[in-house]
C-alpha positions, 0 to 999 in steps of 0.5 A: 076842883069843881064844887061837889054840888049846887048846895040845894038846901031843901034837899040837904034838909030832907037828907039830914032828916032821914039820917036823924030818923035812922039815928033815933031808931038806932038809939031806941033799938039799944034802949035809949029813948030818943025822939025829934026835939025840933018840931016846934022850934027849929033852932033847938037841937034835932033830937031829945033823949028821955030818962026812965021817968020820961023827963028830958035827959039830954039833947042832940044836935046831929050832923051827918058828914059824908063829903071830905074836904080834900083840899083842907090841908092846903086851905086850912092847914088840917088833914082831911080826916079832921078838916072835913068835919064842917060846921056853920059858924054863925048858925051854931052861934045862934043855936047856942044862944037858943039852947042857953035860953030854952034848954037851961042846964040840960046837956046838949051833945053835937053828934057827928056821924062821919062817913068819909072814905078814910074815916067812919064812926060816930063822935061827939062834942058837948055844946060847951066845947063848941061854944069854947071853939067859937069864942076863940078868935080863929073860930071861922077857919074858912069862908067858902065861895057862894053857890047857886043854892045859897040863895032863894028868890022872893018877890024877884029879890035874891036872898041869902039863905046859906052859911059860908063861914065854917069851922072844924072842931078837933077830932082828937078832942071828941068823945066816941060812940061808946062814951056817948051811949054811956052818957045817954043810957037810961041807967045813969 
């Protein structure tokens, strides 16, 4: 199978921001006050949620997944509905450290907006669950091949900017959207 794209990071970031905005707008439309959280520090989660008194109630790291990993059963031994929820191992390890030092004890949810042909929905993990998965010795389940978009040229030097080590949080251990809404509701 040919790679699905050249992984153009700038375009991926722009698309991700559009899905973040759509998710923020939806949360606001159901009475959950949400806004961008990573305006000053890009290592923080994407979205913050405010309570009734406008204090920060929680943070959301938002992931939009739309490209199923069709060879997941063959390459990582997991069915594609679960083996397609791809996360960057090293990127998340760095983000957990940042969250622990900057956010403290406020809850952080990793929200997965899943839009595969065979699975659609919004699911979530807590950052503690993700940390536990990453602490497992098998955290990096798959290392993908380099792509052209994984590098940028600076002063004629080719620099790595993409993450190759991937892991796949178990879908059956995630909460669903109705649980997330209850956790984020300003009434709690």
